[in-house]
Backbone of each chain as ProteinMPNN parsed JSONL, in Angstrom:
{"seq_chain_A": "XXXXXXXXXXXXXXXXXXXXXXXXXXXXXXXXXXXXXXXXXXXXXXXXXXXXXXXXXXXXXXXXXXXXXXXXXXXXXXXXXXXXXXXXXXXXXXXXXXX", "coords_chain_A": {"N_chain_A": [[19.31, -31.26, 4.367], [18.859, -27.738, 4.656], [16.766, -25.829, 6.64], [15.383, -22.654, 6.658], [14.029, -20.304, 8.782], [12.096, -17.36, 9.263], [10.108, -16.145, 10.743], [8.347, -15.132, 13.685], [7.142, -17.466, 16.117], [4.874, -16.579, 17.364], [3.68, -15.03, 15.57], [3.248, -16.115, 12.917], [2.573, -19.401, 11.504], [4.9, -20.541, 10.496], [7.178, -21.642, 11.779], [6.083, -23.843, 13.062], [5.076, -25.284, 10.808], [7.457, -25.781, 9.429], [8.867, -27.323, 11.372], [7.253, -29.504, 11.375], [7.894, -30.718, 9.028], [10.62, -31.28, 8.939], [13.305, -33.606, 8.572], [15.128, -36.218, 10.224], [18.603, -35.549, 10.513], [18.547, -33.279, 9.052], [18.909, -29.658, 9.158], [17.897, -26.801, 11.071], [17.598, -23.329, 10.814], [17.091, -20.457, 12.648], [16.265, -17.2, 11.862], [16.042, -13.547, 11.841], [12.803, -12.572, 13.009], [12.224, -15.135, 13.793], [14.014, -15.939, 15.669], [12.944, -15.936, 18.168], [11.787, -18.402, 18.45], [13.817, -19.962, 19.281], [14.144, -19.482, 21.891], [13.546, -19.676, 25.491], [10.361, -20.477, 26.935], [8.401, -19.916, 24.984], [5.581, -20.489, 22.734], [6.593, -22.281, 20.984], [8.519, -23.781, 22.171], [8.32, -26.537, 23.183], [7.936, -27.929, 20.821], [10.246, -27.391, 19.357], [12.161, -28.549, 21.014], [11.336, -31.165, 20.762], [12.127, -31.972, 18.181], [14.827, -31.803, 18.304], [16.629, -34.006, 19.04], [17.284, -35.388, 16.618], [17.638, -33.426, 14.774], [19.628, -30.696, 13.893], [19.62, -27.607, 15.479], [19.866, -24.19, 14.873], [20.589, -20.724, 15.644], [20.571, -17.359, 14.518], [22.927, -15.312, 15.719], [23.402, -12.395, 15.692], [20.803, -11.437, 15.096], [19.401, -12.451, 17.245], [20.601, -11.089, 19.386], [19.934, -8.482, 18.66], [17.334, -8.409, 19.367], [17.391, -8.576, 22.054], [17.448, -11.082, 23.225], [19.513, -12.672, 24.066], [20.985, -15.08, 26.207], [18.673, -16.328, 26.8], [18.381, -18.56, 25.359], [17.387, -21.784, 24.23], [18.56, -24.856, 25.627], [20.986, -26.656, 23.832], [20.565, -25.485, 21.386], [22.421, -24.085, 18.769], [24.555, -21.254, 18.361], [25.097, -19.081, 15.601], [27.023, -16.831, 13.507], [26.812, -14.507, 10.677], [28.714, -15.603, 8.972], [28.675, -18.24, 9.813], [26.104, -18.84, 9.028], [26.43, -18.795, 6.24], [28.165, -20.997, 6.019], [26.431, -23.058, 6.852], [24.635, -23.046, 4.726], [26.305, -23.85, 2.629], [27.175, -26.322, 3.507], [24.956, -27.956, 3.415], [23.062, -29.648, 0.908], [20.788, -28.537, -0.18], [18.601, -25.686, 0.399], [15.814, -24.374, 2.174], [13.652, -21.695, 2.422], [11.356, -20.796, 4.803], [8.917, -18.76, 4.411]], "CA_chain_A": [[18.648, -30.026, 3.934], [18.8, -26.645, 5.639], [15.5, -25.083, 6.683], [15.589, -21.315, 7.217], [12.742, -19.712, 9.169], [12.297, -15.96, 9.67], [8.905, -15.577, 11.368], [8.122, -15.475, 15.084], [6.067, -18.457, 16.304], [3.67, -15.88, 17.835], [3.181, -14.237, 14.446], [2.716, -17.033, 11.902], [2.85, -20.798, 11.837], [6.038, -21.039, 9.699], [8.035, -22.488, 12.613], [5.302, -25.068, 13.206], [5.059, -25.976, 9.515], [8.824, -26.244, 9.184], [9.206, -28.42, 12.294], [6.45, -30.653, 10.977], [8.446, -31.305, 7.805], [12.052, -31.619, 9.007], [13.641, -35.022, 8.718], [16.384, -36.405, 10.959], [19.779, -35.279, 9.693], [18.424, -31.92, 8.516], [19.204, -28.587, 10.109], [16.974, -25.663, 11.058], [18.23, -22.074, 11.235], [16.138, -19.386, 12.936], [16.806, -15.849, 11.655], [15.064, -12.453, 12.003], [11.884, -12.747, 14.143], [12.139, -16.551, 14.19], [14.937, -16.224, 16.782], [12.133, -16.172, 19.38], [11.503, -19.841, 18.528], [14.977, -20.611, 19.895], [14.25, -19.036, 23.283], [12.718, -20.378, 26.486], [9.066, -19.938, 27.352], [7.473, -19.546, 23.903], [4.675, -21.563, 22.313], [7.319, -23.224, 20.121], [9.581, -24.461, 22.932], [8.164, -27.997, 23.23], [8.088, -28.472, 19.46], [11.665, -27.299, 18.992], [12.852, -29.579, 21.803], [10.93, -32.485, 20.273], [12.867, -32.369, 16.967], [16.269, -31.636, 18.505], [17.536, -35.165, 19.052], [17.768, -35.781, 15.296], [17.763, -32.252, 13.896], [20.476, -29.653, 14.462], [18.916, -26.319, 15.477], [20.77, -23.041, 14.97], [19.959, -19.406, 15.677], [21.492, -16.311, 14.049], [23.221, -14.548, 16.938], [23.151, -10.945, 15.586], [19.352, -11.192, 15.164], [19.026, -12.778, 18.627], [21.061, -9.978, 20.223], [19.188, -7.271, 18.282], [16.026, -8.478, 20.041], [17.627, -8.684, 23.489], [17.094, -12.442, 23.659], [20.694, -13.445, 24.449], [20.843, -15.582, 27.575], [17.389, -17.037, 26.949], [18.37, -19.586, 24.317], [17.124, -23.162, 24.651], [19.742, -25.714, 25.676], [21.162, -27.492, 22.645], [20.516, -24.649, 20.165], [23.748, -23.531, 18.523], [24.581, -19.874, 17.854], [25.981, -18.815, 14.462], [26.996, -15.475, 12.947], [26.505, -14.594, 9.239], [29.662, -16.56, 8.386], [28.136, -19.566, 10.133], [24.929, -18.954, 8.148], [26.972, -19.171, 4.927], [28.669, -22.379, 6.144], [25.276, -23.967, 6.887], [24.108, -23.123, 3.357], [27.207, -24.618, 1.756], [27.297, -27.7, 4.015], [23.758, -28.722, 3.049], [22.95, -29.607, -0.558], [19.664, -27.66, -0.541], [18.055, -24.914, 1.515], [14.421, -23.969, 1.986], [13.239, -20.596, 3.3], [9.936, -20.848, 5.152], [8.565, -17.346, 4.559]], "C_chain_A": [[18.659, -28.993, 5.064], [17.458, -25.932, 5.524], [15.767, -23.734, 7.349], [14.218, -20.717, 7.533], [12.982, -18.29, 9.656], [11.069, -15.323, 10.338], [8.751, -16.042, 12.808], [7.001, -16.504, 15.192], [4.783, -17.813, 16.838], [3.002, -15.103, 16.707], [2.505, -15.125, 13.408], [3.055, -18.464, 12.281], [4.007, -21.405, 11.038], [6.92, -21.987, 10.51], [7.386, -23.869, 12.751], [5.353, -25.925, 11.935], [6.425, -26.579, 9.231], [9.141, -27.45, 10.066], [8.401, -29.685, 11.991], [7.006, -31.379, 9.76], [9.894, -31.764, 7.925], [12.254, -33.111, 9.225], [14.945, -35.125, 9.515], [17.578, -36.225, 10.021], [19.741, -33.912, 9.051], [18.819, -30.91, 9.582], [18.162, -27.485, 9.964], [17.734, -24.441, 11.549], [17.137, -21.023, 11.437], [16.818, -18.031, 12.757], [15.68, -14.831, 11.855], [14.128, -12.76, 13.176], [11.741, -14.204, 14.588], [13.103, -16.871, 15.332], [14.163, -16.485, 18.08], [11.835, -17.662, 19.565], [12.641, -20.597, 19.214], [15.115, -20.241, 21.364], [13.272, -19.78, 24.187], [11.375, -19.68, 26.697], [8.136, -19.492, 26.236], [6.583, -20.742, 23.561], [5.412, -22.642, 21.511], [8.269, -24.12, 20.903], [9.489, -25.996, 22.869], [8.407, -28.623, 21.855], [9.541, -28.451, 19.007], [12.44, -28.399, 19.715], [12.551, -30.981, 21.254], [11.729, -32.925, 19.041], [14.374, -32.439, 17.206], [17.117, -32.9, 18.58], [18.104, -35.5, 17.667], [18.045, -34.618, 14.363], [18.621, -31.192, 14.586], [19.751, -28.309, 14.355], [19.909, -25.185, 15.746], [19.965, -21.752, 15.067], [21.001, -18.366, 15.27], [21.712, -15.311, 15.19], [22.993, -13.035, 16.794], [21.654, -10.6, 15.684], [18.818, -11.46, 16.573], [19.377, -11.598, 19.543], [20.279, -8.695, 19.933], [17.837, -7.229, 18.986], [16.164, -8.679, 21.543], [17.366, -10.067, 24.058], [18.307, -13.288, 24.034], [20.511, -13.887, 25.9], [19.538, -16.32, 27.805], [17.254, -18.184, 25.948], [18.159, -20.984, 24.913], [18.426, -23.964, 24.657], [19.805, -26.565, 24.41], [21.082, -26.715, 21.339], [21.88, -23.988, 19.988], [23.668, -22.137, 17.915], [25.532, -19.756, 16.663], [25.923, -17.331, 14.093], [26.712, -15.603, 11.44], [27.455, -15.55, 8.515], [29.197, -17.995, 8.614], [26.899, -19.875, 9.305], [25.388, -19.429, 6.764], [27.455, -20.629, 4.953], [27.512, -23.377, 6.139], [24.697, -24.148, 5.48], [24.996, -24.004, 2.481], [27.332, -26.082, 2.208], [26.099, -28.576, 3.648], [23.503, -28.571, 1.55], [21.788, -28.718, -1.024], [19.259, -26.83, 0.668], [16.66, -24.421, 1.159], [14.109, -22.836, 2.959], [11.743, -20.695, 3.535], [9.481, -19.43, 5.421], [7.144, -17.184, 5.082]], "O_chain_A": [[18.494, -29.317, 6.24], [17.067, -25.49, 4.444], [16.305, -23.671, 8.454], [13.354, -20.634, 6.661], [13.948, -18.031, 10.373], [11.003, -14.102, 10.48], [8.994, -17.208, 13.119], [6.019, -16.432, 14.453], [3.717, -18.426, 16.777], [1.897, -14.584, 16.867], [1.342, -14.919, 13.061], [3.748, -18.704, 13.269], [4.1, -22.626, 10.909], [7.361, -23.016, 9.998], [8.031, -24.904, 12.584], [5.635, -27.123, 11.985], [6.536, -27.742, 8.841], [9.623, -28.473, 9.579], [8.824, -30.795, 12.315], [6.635, -32.522, 9.489], [10.357, -32.555, 7.103], [11.504, -33.776, 9.94], [15.769, -34.211, 9.478], [17.562, -36.69, 8.881], [20.758, -33.421, 8.562], [19.033, -31.254, 10.744], [17.617, -27.264, 8.883], [18.426, -24.496, 12.565], [16.362, -20.733, 10.526], [17.82, -17.741, 13.411], [14.517, -15.201, 12.017], [14.6, -13.168, 14.238], [11.189, -14.471, 15.656], [13.029, -17.956, 15.91], [14.658, -17.165, 18.979], [11.652, -18.131, 20.688], [12.46, -21.726, 19.67], [16.082, -20.633, 22.016], [12.32, -20.415, 23.73], [11.277, -18.454, 26.643], [7.177, -18.765, 26.494], [6.804, -21.855, 24.036], [4.929, -23.766, 21.374], [8.773, -25.108, 20.368], [10.468, -26.667, 22.541], [8.999, -29.695, 21.739], [10.008, -29.381, 18.351], [13.264, -29.091, 19.117], [13.407, -31.865, 21.28], [11.984, -34.117, 18.868], [15.109, -33.047, 16.429], [18.283, -32.842, 18.191], [19.276, -35.856, 17.552], [18.618, -34.797, 13.288], [18.364, -30.833, 15.735], [19.317, -27.918, 13.271], [20.678, -25.219, 16.706], [18.815, -21.689, 14.633], [22.171, -18.478, 15.633], [20.806, -14.569, 15.57], [22.432, -12.433, 17.709], [21.286, -9.59, 16.284], [17.9, -10.784, 17.037], [18.565, -11.167, 20.361], [19.994, -7.916, 20.843], [17.261, -6.159, 19.181], [15.174, -8.923, 22.232], [17.092, -10.207, 25.25], [18.169, -14.484, 24.293], [19.951, -13.156, 26.717], [19.317, -16.876, 28.88], [16.162, -18.707, 25.722], [18.697, -21.307, 25.972], [19.287, -23.773, 23.798], [18.798, -27.124, 23.976], [21.486, -27.223, 20.293], [22.429, -23.409, 20.925], [22.821, -21.869, 17.062], [26.648, -20.272, 16.709], [24.919, -16.659, 14.329], [26.404, -16.699, 10.971], [27.059, -16.226, 7.565], [29.308, -18.848, 7.734], [26.666, -21.022, 8.923], [24.805, -20.35, 6.191], [27.188, -21.395, 4.028], [27.598, -24.423, 5.497], [24.318, -25.253, 5.091], [24.5, -24.805, 1.689], [27.565, -26.97, 1.388], [26.219, -29.799, 3.58], [23.704, -27.494, 0.988], [21.811, -28.207, -2.144], [19.528, -27.202, 1.81], [16.367, -24.096, 0.008], [14.276, -22.987, 4.17], [10.954, -20.68, 2.59], [9.636, -18.935, 6.537], [6.679, -16.059, 5.268]]}, "seq_chain_B": "XXXXXXXXXXXXXXXXXXXXXXXXXXXXXXXXXXXXXXXXXXXXXXXXXXXXXXXXXXXXXXXXXXXXXXXXXXXXXXXXXXXXXXXXXXXXXXXXXXXXXXXXXXXXXXXXXXXXXXXXXXXXXXXXXX", "coords_chain_B": {"N_chain_B": [[32.221, -21.712, -3.705], [29.366, -21.355, -5.867], [26.927, -19.0, -5.419], [23.517, -18.045, -5.443], [21.21, -15.363, -4.879], [17.978, -14.547, -3.82], [15.858, -11.837, -3.5], [12.943, -10.807, -2.081], [11.648, -8.711, -0.877], [11.171, -5.194, -0.194], [13.317, -2.341, 0.766], [13.805, -1.311, 4.21], [11.063, -1.691, 5.099], [11.016, -4.33, 5.836], [13.164, -6.89, 7.193], [14.388, -8.479, 5.302], [15.983, -7.606, 3.034], [18.201, -6.52, 4.318], [19.16, -8.771, 5.682], [19.811, -10.392, 3.492], [21.831, -8.87, 2.331], [23.799, -8.866, 4.376], [24.311, -11.572, 4.442], [25.32, -11.992, 1.843], [27.666, -10.459, 1.964], [29.101, -11.862, 3.935], [29.398, -14.307, 2.652], [31.034, -13.635, 0.493], [33.292, -12.829, 1.909], [34.125, -15.27, 2.788], [35.135, -16.358, 0.543], [33.407, -17.284, -1.392], [31.501, -17.177, -4.487], [29.2, -14.733, -5.448], [26.891, -15.287, -7.632], [24.625, -14.116, -8.727], [22.275, -11.58, -7.74], [18.906, -11.58, -7.408], [16.188, -9.47, -7.712], [12.932, -9.447, -6.781], [9.314, -9.163, -6.918], [8.242, -6.911, -4.327], [10.861, -6.508, -3.809], [12.132, -5.193, -5.858], [12.201, -2.547, -5.224], [14.532, -2.097, -3.891], [16.273, -1.12, -5.694], [16.012, 1.552, -6.258], [17.291, 4.583, -7.261], [16.563, 6.978, -6.239], [16.1, 6.996, -3.521], [16.409, 8.487, -0.294], [17.499, 8.114, 2.503], [17.728, 9.051, 6.068], [20.877, 10.471, 7.071], [22.131, 9.22, 9.186], [21.299, 6.68, 9.093], [21.477, 3.368, 7.678], [22.187, 3.101, 4.176], [20.376, 1.383, 2.182], [20.091, 0.942, -0.614], [22.402, 2.17, -1.8], [24.311, 0.64, -0.556], [23.957, -1.935, -1.619], [24.561, -1.339, -4.311], [27.248, -0.574, -4.077], [28.433, -2.925, -3.089], [28.018, -4.616, -5.249], [29.532, -3.344, -7.213], [32.093, -3.448, -6.086], [32.592, -6.182, -6.029], [31.9, -7.205, -8.424], [29.235, -8.166, -8.928], [26.357, -9.527, -10.416], [23.408, -7.858, -10.54], [20.056, -8.186, -10.714], [16.936, -6.87, -11.638], [13.586, -7.754, -11.595], [11.687, -7.413, -14.505], [8.867, -7.288, -14.923], [7.865, -6.991, -12.34], [9.121, -4.615, -11.76], [8.053, -2.775, -13.614], [5.422, -2.562, -12.712], [5.837, -1.229, -10.342], [7.009, 1.185, -10.886], [9.748, 1.259, -11.446], [12.435, 2.104, -13.336], [14.774, 1.847, -16.054], [16.821, 3.784, -18.338], [16.135, 3.011, -20.986], [13.683, 1.697, -20.641], [12.13, 3.743, -19.561], [11.967, 5.442, -21.721], [10.646, 3.838, -23.552], [8.206, 3.508, -22.29], [7.301, 6.04, -22.266], [7.907, 7.732, -20.107], [9.035, 10.42, -17.893], [11.413, 10.16, -16.559], [14.134, 8.114, -15.355], [14.951, 5.72, -12.805], [16.72, 3.843, -11.819], [19.291, 2.468, -9.804], [22.953, 2.627, -9.813], [24.722, -0.237, -11.03], [22.622, -2.009, -10.942], [20.485, -3.946, -13.064], [17.769, -4.233, -15.378], [15.871, -7.044, -16.089], [14.516, -10.22, -17.209], [12.504, -12.896, -15.722], [13.739, -15.195, -16.46], [16.346, -14.915, -15.791], [16.409, -15.495, -13.115], [15.733, -18.167, -13.14], [17.921, -19.122, -14.542], [19.926, -18.548, -12.664], [19.195, -20.334, -10.708], [19.838, -22.688, -11.983], [22.574, -22.462, -12.636], [23.844, -21.939, -10.189], [25.363, -23.316, -7.194], [23.982, -23.107, -4.874], [20.855, -21.61, -3.983], [19.565, -18.972, -2.285], [16.767, -17.798, -0.552], [15.344, -14.714, 0.426], [12.825, -13.111, 2.171], [9.454, -12.049, 3.007]], "CA_chain_B": [[30.929, -22.17, -4.197], [28.598, -20.333, -6.585], [25.685, -18.796, -4.665], [22.536, -17.079, -5.944], [20.372, -14.802, -3.81], [16.69, -13.998, -4.254], [15.326, -10.878, -2.523], [11.526, -10.596, -2.422], [11.068, -7.597, -0.119], [11.805, -3.891, -0.358], [14.136, -1.891, 1.884], [13.244, -0.609, 5.38], [9.812, -2.262, 5.59], [11.256, -5.676, 6.344], [14.602, -7.159, 7.351], [14.873, -9.4, 4.264], [17.057, -7.045, 2.222], [19.363, -6.411, 5.205], [19.672, -10.131, 5.908], [20.418, -10.841, 2.239], [23.083, -8.129, 2.163], [24.775, -9.376, 5.345], [24.647, -12.926, 3.987], [26.172, -11.854, 0.655], [28.974, -9.98, 2.408], [29.772, -12.954, 4.645], [29.748, -15.33, 1.658], [32.198, -13.117, -0.244], [34.425, -12.867, 2.847], [34.568, -16.658, 2.894], [35.697, -16.776, -0.735], [32.396, -17.784, -2.326], [31.12, -16.244, -5.544], [27.777, -14.43, -5.576], [26.673, -15.351, -9.081], [23.604, -13.116, -9.073], [21.216, -11.262, -6.777], [17.699, -11.313, -8.194], [15.215, -8.714, -6.937], [11.63, -9.839, -7.302], [8.188, -8.59, -6.153], [8.606, -5.611, -3.754], [12.316, -6.437, -3.755], [12.63, -4.28, -6.902], [12.389, -1.219, -4.621], [15.925, -1.985, -3.443], [17.085, -0.596, -6.798], [15.662, 2.944, -6.57], [18.361, 5.565, -7.104], [16.011, 8.203, -5.649], [15.901, 6.912, -2.074], [17.256, 9.423, 0.451], [17.296, 7.872, 3.934], [18.51, 9.929, 6.95], [22.311, 10.166, 6.921], [22.618, 8.349, 10.262], [20.742, 5.34, 8.877], [22.121, 2.656, 6.574], [21.572, 3.349, 2.875], [20.228, 0.028, 1.65], [20.306, 0.928, -2.063], [23.82, 2.435, -2.076], [25.084, -0.477, -0.025], [23.901, -2.992, -2.647], [25.31, -0.871, -5.493], [28.669, -0.602, -3.74], [28.852, -4.336, -2.995], [28.033, -5.152, -6.606], [30.664, -2.761, -7.936], [33.345, -3.934, -5.489], [32.812, -7.616, -6.22], [31.443, -7.57, -9.76], [28.05, -9.022, -8.777], [25.257, -9.237, -11.331], [22.187, -7.598, -9.765], [18.98, -8.139, -11.694], [15.614, -6.484, -11.164], [12.552, -8.365, -12.438], [11.086, -6.349, -15.314], [7.414, -7.179, -14.73], [7.676, -6.429, -10.998], [9.619, -3.241, -11.816], [7.092, -1.941, -14.351], [4.263, -2.322, -11.841], [6.19, -0.381, -9.201], [7.65, 2.43, -11.319], [11.211, 1.156, -11.438], [12.767, 2.236, -14.761], [16.069, 2.295, -16.553], [16.608, 4.782, -19.397], [15.438, 2.392, -22.118], [12.311, 1.4, -20.246], [11.459, 5.042, -19.392], [11.703, 5.937, -23.078], [9.668, 2.944, -24.154], [6.925, 3.705, -21.61], [6.952, 7.461, -22.345], [8.05, 8.357, -18.787], [9.96, 11.556, -17.95], [12.649, 9.925, -15.818], [14.46, 6.742, -14.939], [15.338, 5.791, -11.385], [17.464, 2.665, -11.37], [20.588, 2.798, -9.201], [24.104, 2.026, -10.484], [25.044, -1.662, -10.837], [21.425, -2.836, -11.117], [19.968, -3.982, -14.423], [16.417, -4.773, -15.467], [15.762, -8.165, -17.012], [13.36, -11.075, -16.97], [12.481, -13.992, -14.76], [14.666, -16.218, -16.944], [17.615, -14.715, -15.075], [16.276, -16.216, -11.843], [15.793, -19.597, -13.485], [19.321, -19.409, -14.873], [20.679, -18.556, -11.402], [18.861, -21.606, -10.06], [20.529, -23.776, -12.683], [24.023, -22.256, -12.599], [24.414, -21.829, -8.84], [25.361, -24.489, -6.318], [22.936, -22.851, -3.877], [20.033, -20.409, -4.18], [19.009, -18.66, -0.966], [15.663, -16.844, -0.669], [15.061, -13.814, 1.546], [11.55, -12.437, 1.917], [8.582, -11.843, 4.155]], "C_chain_B": [[30.175, -21.022, -4.868], [27.227, -20.195, -5.91], [24.804, -17.748, -5.347], [21.664, -16.614, -4.794], [19.101, -14.228, -4.417], [16.151, -13.094, -3.148], [13.902, -10.501, -2.934], [10.876, -9.413, -1.706], [11.862, -6.315, -0.306], [12.614, -3.486, 0.863], [13.288, -1.267, 2.989], [11.94, -1.18, 5.932], [10.072, -3.567, 6.341], [12.752, -5.944, 6.365], [15.217, -7.942, 6.195], [16.078, -8.866, 3.477], [18.342, -6.901, 3.039], [19.994, -7.782, 5.43], [20.413, -10.63, 4.671], [21.771, -10.17, 2.028], [24.166, -8.672, 3.096], [25.251, -10.78, 4.953], [25.624, -12.86, 2.803], [27.589, -11.438, 1.045], [29.773, -11.098, 3.078], [30.217, -14.043, 3.672], [30.985, -14.904, 0.873], [33.446, -13.194, 0.632], [34.983, -14.284, 2.987], [35.065, -17.211, 1.555], [34.693, -17.36, -1.717], [32.081, -16.718, -3.373], [29.604, -16.002, -5.48], [27.52, -14.293, -7.078], [25.676, -14.275, -9.507], [22.727, -12.835, -7.852], [20.005, -10.886, -7.615], [16.667, -10.643, -7.295], [13.836, -8.883, -7.571], [10.531, -9.24, -6.416], [8.59, -7.206, -5.598], [10.121, -5.427, -3.626], [12.898, -5.492, -4.799], [12.881, -2.881, -6.333], [13.784, -1.017, -4.026], [16.808, -1.311, -4.487], [16.797, 0.875, -7.095], [16.788, 3.916, -6.22], [17.876, 6.78, -6.309], [15.742, 8.092, -4.144], [16.865, 7.876, -1.384], [17.016, 9.23, 1.951], [18.104, 8.856, 4.783], [19.977, 9.507, 6.939], [22.847, 9.279, 8.036], [22.034, 6.94, 10.168], [21.515, 4.676, 7.737], [21.412, 3.02, 5.272], [21.529, 2.017, 2.126], [20.58, -0.035, 0.164], [21.793, 1.12, -2.388], [24.709, 1.274, -1.654], [25.114, -1.64, -1.017], [24.735, -2.594, -3.859], [26.812, -1.014, -5.264], [29.203, -2.037, -3.716], [28.989, -4.943, -4.391], [29.24, -4.64, -7.385], [31.997, -3.301, -7.412], [33.64, -5.387, -5.861], [32.245, -8.135, -7.538], [30.249, -8.534, -9.713], [26.977, -8.562, -9.767], [23.977, -9.048, -10.504], [21.039, -7.305, -10.718], [17.645, -7.825, -11.034], [14.585, -7.081, -12.119], [11.768, -7.286, -13.187], [9.587, -6.184, -15.05], [7.096, -6.569, -13.367], [8.072, -4.958, -10.985], [8.625, -2.308, -12.501], [5.891, -1.589, -13.476], [4.562, -1.283, -10.765], [6.935, 0.897, -9.591], [9.155, 2.421, -11.201], [11.663, 1.097, -12.884], [14.257, 2.441, -14.988], [15.775, 3.23, -17.725], [15.792, 4.229, -20.561], [13.958, 2.206, -21.834], [11.508, 2.702, -20.11], [11.059, 5.597, -20.761], [10.567, 5.143, -23.715], [8.268, 3.184, -23.572], [6.476, 5.16, -21.647], [7.0, 8.156, -20.992], [9.12, 9.443, -18.838], [11.265, 11.327, -17.187], [12.879, 8.433, -15.618], [14.941, 6.829, -13.5], [16.17, 4.602, -10.907], [18.871, 3.063, -10.903], [21.724, 2.095, -9.95], [24.269, 0.557, -10.085], [23.821, -2.577, -10.857], [21.082, -2.872, -12.597], [18.594, -4.639, -14.41], [16.406, -5.903, -16.485], [14.621, -9.077, -16.568], [13.586, -12.195, -15.975], [13.417, -15.137, -15.165], [16.001, -16.138, -16.219], [17.602, -15.411, -13.711], [16.391, -17.718, -12.082], [17.243, -19.988, -13.777], [20.187, -19.476, -13.61], [20.437, -19.876, -10.67], [19.611, -22.771, -10.68], [22.047, -23.674, -12.491], [24.624, -22.323, -11.197], [24.393, -23.165, -8.099], [24.261, -24.359, -5.272], [22.157, -21.599, -4.276], [19.32, -20.139, -2.861], [17.97, -17.549, -1.105], [15.51, -16.021, 0.603], [13.769, -13.071, 1.238], [10.741, -12.286, 3.18], [7.532, -12.953, 4.188]], "O_chain_B": [[30.326, -19.861, -4.485], [26.464, -21.158, -5.84], [25.286, -16.699, -5.774], [21.405, -17.363, -3.853], [19.15, -13.506, -5.413], [16.002, -13.521, -2.003], [13.688, -9.943, -4.01], [9.691, -9.141, -1.902], [13.069, -6.345, -0.546], [12.611, -4.185, 1.877], [12.195, -0.761, 2.737], [11.737, -1.15, 7.146], [9.429, -3.862, 7.349], [13.516, -5.303, 5.643], [16.44, -8.06, 6.113], [17.064, -9.576, 3.279], [19.438, -7.128, 2.527], [21.214, -7.93, 5.373], [21.493, -11.211, 4.773], [22.734, -10.808, 1.602], [25.299, -8.909, 2.676], [26.422, -11.125, 5.109], [26.623, -13.579, 2.768], [28.575, -11.976, 0.541], [30.966, -11.262, 2.822], [31.284, -14.635, 3.842], [31.876, -15.715, 0.619], [34.521, -13.574, 0.166], [36.166, -14.47, 3.271], [35.379, -18.397, 1.45], [35.081, -17.878, -2.764], [32.349, -15.532, -3.183], [28.821, -16.951, -5.459], [27.894, -13.298, -7.698], [25.866, -13.608, -10.525], [22.468, -13.723, -7.039], [20.074, -9.974, -8.438], [16.31, -11.176, -6.244], [13.606, -8.517, -8.724], [10.8, -8.852, -5.279], [9.206, -6.414, -6.312], [10.6, -4.323, -3.367], [14.031, -5.033, -4.653], [13.672, -2.117, -6.885], [14.168, 0.105, -3.698], [17.956, -0.969, -4.205], [17.292, 1.4, -8.093], [17.182, 4.055, -5.062], [18.689, 7.529, -5.765], [15.199, 9.027, -3.555], [17.996, 8.06, -1.832], [16.403, 10.08, 2.597], [19.066, 9.442, 4.287], [20.284, 8.321, 6.813], [23.893, 8.65, 7.876], [22.247, 6.111, 11.053], [22.136, 5.361, 6.924], [20.199, 3.225, 5.253], [22.513, 1.59, 1.523], [21.28, -0.949, -0.272], [22.375, 0.345, -3.147], [25.713, 0.965, -2.296], [26.158, -2.256, -1.232], [25.516, -3.393, -4.377], [27.547, -1.502, -6.123], [30.275, -2.326, -4.247], [29.934, -5.676, -4.681], [29.888, -5.389, -8.116], [32.913, -3.578, -8.187], [34.801, -5.774, -5.993], [32.126, -9.342, -7.745], [30.252, -9.576, -10.368], [26.73, -7.367, -9.929], [23.521, -9.982, -9.844], [21.049, -6.304, -11.435], [17.272, -8.419, -10.022], [14.709, -6.923, -13.334], [11.247, -6.355, -12.573], [9.094, -5.06, -14.963], [6.191, -5.745, -13.238], [7.454, -4.146, -10.296], [8.381, -1.195, -12.035], [5.405, -0.459, -13.5], [3.674, -0.551, -10.327], [7.436, 1.611, -8.722], [9.771, 3.442, -10.894], [11.324, 0.153, -13.598], [14.923, 3.124, -14.211], [14.613, 3.446, -18.069], [14.878, 4.885, -21.06], [13.101, 2.51, -22.663], [10.341, 2.755, -20.499], [9.971, 6.144, -20.936], [9.658, 5.701, -24.329], [7.269, 3.075, -24.283], [5.41, 5.496, -21.132], [6.22, 9.076, -20.746], [10.001, 9.416, -19.697], [12.131, 12.202, -17.169], [11.962, 7.616, -15.699], [15.302, 7.909, -13.031], [16.304, 4.389, -9.702], [19.541, 3.883, -11.53], [21.499, 1.097, -10.635], [23.99, 0.17, -8.95], [23.968, -3.798, -10.795], [21.364, -1.913, -13.316], [18.291, -5.478, -13.562], [16.877, -5.738, -17.61], [13.859, -8.74, -15.661], [14.687, -12.408, -15.467], [13.834, -15.94, -14.33], [16.697, -17.139, -16.049], [18.637, -15.856, -13.216], [17.051, -18.438, -11.333], [17.729, -21.027, -13.33], [21.061, -20.334, -13.49], [21.355, -20.456, -10.09], [19.977, -23.724, -9.992], [22.717, -24.67, -12.218], [25.779, -22.717, -11.032], [23.538, -24.019, -8.335], [23.681, -25.353, -4.835], [22.718, -20.654, -4.832], [18.561, -20.978, -2.376], [18.24, -16.5, -1.691], [15.542, -16.555, 1.711], [13.632, -12.472, 0.172], [11.269, -12.38, 4.288], [6.686, -12.975, 5.082]]}, "name": "protein", "num_of_chains": 2, "seq": "XXXXXXXXXXXXXXXXXXXXXXXXXXXXXXXXXXXXXXXXXXXXXXXXXXXXXXXXXXXXXXXXXXXXXXXXXXXXXXXXXXXXXXXXXXXXXXXXXXXXXXXXXXXXXXXXXXXXXXXXXXXXXXXXXXXXXXXXXXXXXXXXXXXXXXXXXXXXXXXXXXXXXXXXXXXXXXXXXXXXXXXXXXXXXXXXXXXXXXXXXXXXXXXXXXXXXXXXXXXXXXXXXXXXX"}
């Protein structure tokens, strides 16, 4: 399953809720303001790192760059463009947007 | 693959409509079919023909209309959400006794059943909202 999150961890608890539900083998994609969850030094850092061994974590690069956060991405988080976003949706049988 | 898109937010206030548009474009570029884009809640405001953003800004409404026309995408506006927000086609304007309609080209007004159908017919349904 692909989990899509679009809210900053400093704004709402969507990232937290999502990370609490992901199962090993699933993937998480951070888009829009959720890209902050993929960067170093946020309240979400430890939680994101904790799920990463079994869960693939991605961040939407155009949204990351739009917020000037390039170069601050957590180790192990993979960058995708919109084409990569589409691939993630098609590669997983279901997707859930955590709004 | 057959993909459906649900847009729950209006233009300019939130990134949802922009994200959905960029996603749709990328999916088409990869050879996928966008079966339907369903505009729900404040998302119905993406269909207003009367928007006039500054010329140096993206035109969210025209961009959707153009994409739909270029790739024959069915773009459906939820009727109940539209009525609440003053989004009308000619038929609806007449029925409600309004003096104008405001729906942009390539959008059509229909019911929630169209969203359910998209959920059934599509291989994937992706939600964009706030």
